[in-house]
N, C-alpha and C positions, 0 to 999 in steps of 0.2 A: 503493500500499499504506499503510495507516494504522499504521505501526510507527515509533516515535519513540525515539531515544536522549535522554539527559539534555541532551546539546548541542543537539539538535533543539528540546527544550523551552524552552531558554533563549534560542533564536534566533528571529527573525521571518522567516527565509528560507523555512520550510514553513508553509503555511496550516494553522491549527488552529482549531476552534470556541472562542469566548470561555469557554464554560462549562468546557471541557476545560482550558484554560490556568488558569482560577480554581481548579479542583479539584486540578490538579497542584500549584499553590502551597501549597494547604491540606495536601495529602498530604506534600510535602517538609517543610514546617515542623513537621508532626506527627512524622514518623519521624526527623527529625534533632534533635528536642528531647532534651536530655540525659536526661530522665526517662522517655523512651519505652522500654518493657521489652525489646524485641527489638533488642539491640545489633548482631546480625548484619545485620538489616534496615537499621539506621541506617548501618552501615559500608558496606553495598552501595549505598545511595542517595548517600552522599558520594563514593564511588569511581566512580561512574557505571556500576554493574553492574546496574542496573535499566533495562528498556525498558518502553515504555508504548504503550497503544493506547486508542482510544475507540470506544464503541458507541452508536449512536442507535437509531432505530426499526428499521433494517434490520441483521440480524445476519449477513448473508451473507458479509461480509468477514472475520469473526472466525477461521474455520478456517484460511484462507490466511495470515492475519496471524500466527497461532501457528506455522504451518509456516515462515514467513519468520524469525520470532524464533528458532526451533529452529536454522535454518541459521546465523544469526549466532552462536548460543550454541556450536554445534560448532566454529566457525572462530575463536572468541575463545581467546586464549592465556592469559588470566588465570582468575579464578574463574568458576564457572558463573553464568549470568545469570538474573535473575528477570524475569517479565513481570507487569505491573500493568494490568488492563483496567478502564477507567472506563466505566460506564454513565451515560448522560445522566440528571441528577437528575429525579426525579418532580416534576410541578407541585405536587402536594400530598402531604403526608405519608402513606406507606403503613404498614401494620402490619408488624412484624417477621416475621410468618408469610408475608405476601405476598412480602417479600424472600427468604425461605427458598425459596418455591416457585419464584421467578424463578431463583435460583441453580442449583437442581437441573434446572430446564428448560434452562438454558444448557449444563450438562454432558450432558444427554440430546441436545441439539441437536448439540453438537460430536461426540458419539459416533456420530450418525447420519451426520455429514458426514466422519468419519474416513477418510482415504485408505488406511489399513492396518488389517487385523484386529487384534483384541486379542491381544497377544503370548502365544504358547503357554507361555512360561516365567514369566508373571506371573499371580498369583492373579486370579480373576475374581469370586469372592464377596467383596462389601464387608465381610463379617464376619470374613474371614480376617486373621490378624495382620499380614501383611506386604502387605495390599492397598493400592493406590494407584490413582489415575485415570491411565489410559493414553490417550495420543493420538499418532498417527503413529509408533507403536511404541516410544514412551518413557514412562517413569513420572513422575508429578508429584504433589507435595504441593499441593493446592488449597484455598484458604479464602476465605471471604467476609467483607467489612467493610461495614457499612451505617450510615447516619446515625441509625438508631433504637436503636443500642446506647446506653444511658445508664449502666448500672452497669459493663458490660464495655467500658471506654473504649478499651482497647488494640485493639478491633476497630471503632472509629469513626474513619475517616480523612477525613471531610468530608461533603458533601451528596450524595455519589454512592454507588451500589453499586460497590465496587471488588472485583474478583476477582483474587487473586494466584496465579500459577502458578510453582511452584518446582521445578526438575528434581531428581530423586533424588540426582544427582551432588553437589548442593549440601550434602547431609547426610552425605557419605562419612565424614567425620571424627567424626561425632556419632551414629553407629549404636549401638544397645544393646550394652553390654559394653565400650565404649571409654571411657577415663578422661576424654578431652577432652570427649566427649558429656555425661557425668555433670556435669562442672564447668560446662559451657555452660548445660545445662538448670537446674542449681541457681541460677546466677546469674539467668537469664531468669525464672524462677519467683519469685524474690525480688523482682525488679523489677516483676513483674505484681502481686504482693501489695500493693506500695506504690502502684501506679499505678491499678489498677482499684478500684471500690467494692464488689467482690464477690470472694469467694475463687476460686481456680482451679477450673474445672469438672472434675469426675471424668473426663470423656471425654479429657482431655489426658493421662491417665495419671500416672506418677510420674517422678521425676528419673532413674531408671534407664532410662527410654524405654520402659517397658511400657504398651502401649495395647491395650485389649481389643477395641475396634471402631473401626478407623481412620477410617471415614466420618463418625463422630459429631462429630469435631472440625472438620470442614470447614465446618460452619455451626452455631455454638454458640447456645444460648438466652441470654437476658439474665438468667437465674437459674441456679440450680445443681440444678434438677430433672433427673432422669435423661432422656436421650433415649429416647423410646419408639418401638416399631415397627421395621419393616424400613427399609433404605436406599431413599430414593425414587429412586435410580439403580440399575438392574439391567442391567449390560452383557452383551454376547453376543460369542462369538468369530468368529462367521460375519461376513464382510465384507459389509455392506449399504450401499453408497455411494449417497447421495441428494444429490449436490451440486446447489445451485441456480445 
C-alpha cells in the first residue's frame, strides 16, 4: 500500500521513488514557511497530521490507498488527518487547463471505483451550498495544486500535481456561523492577500464562510475571472463498482 506517514517520509526503511521524496521536501518546505497562508495546513504538517501517497502512470492503487488512509484517520485519537496525493511530474510543462482536466478526471475515476454509493444524506448536485466530494461514504474538501500557478502561489506546492483530501470533520470548528471559523478565515485570507500576487478568487466566498458553488474552489484559475459552466464532475447515487 502506497500510504506514508511523515515518519515514513523521513525514513529510508520504506522504498519511495526519488521524485516523490524530492516533491515531498518541496511540499514540506513550502507549507511550513512562516509566510504560507494556511496556518492550519502548516500546523498539520508540523504535527504529523498529514499522510501522503504517490501516483505514477497506474492509478489503480489510489482508491484503496484512500480507503486505507480513511481507516487510519478513524483510528487516530488526535485531529482529523489530511491526505496529499502527489502525481509524478510531467516531463514537460502542461497548461493549467490540462491540469484542471486531469484533476476532474481523477475525481471521476475515484467515483467510478467507489466501494459505496453516494450517501443519501449528502447533496449530490455540485452547485448545492453544502456539496462536497464523497468517497467511501464520507465527505471531503478536495483541492488541486499545480506547478503552473504563477500568481496564485498558495496553490503551487512544487513540480507535481498535488491533490489534497481533507475530511469534513477537519472543519467542524470552522463551519459558517461559528466565531472561530470567522476568525480563522479572516486570518487566512489576510495571509493569502500578502502571499499571492492576485486577490482572493470570488469562488472562495467571504470570511463568513458563504460559498455559492462549492466545486468552483476545488480547482481555481490563475486569474479572477468567474468560473464558467457546469461542474466537470457529475456524481450519481447508484452504486456502479468498476474496480480494476
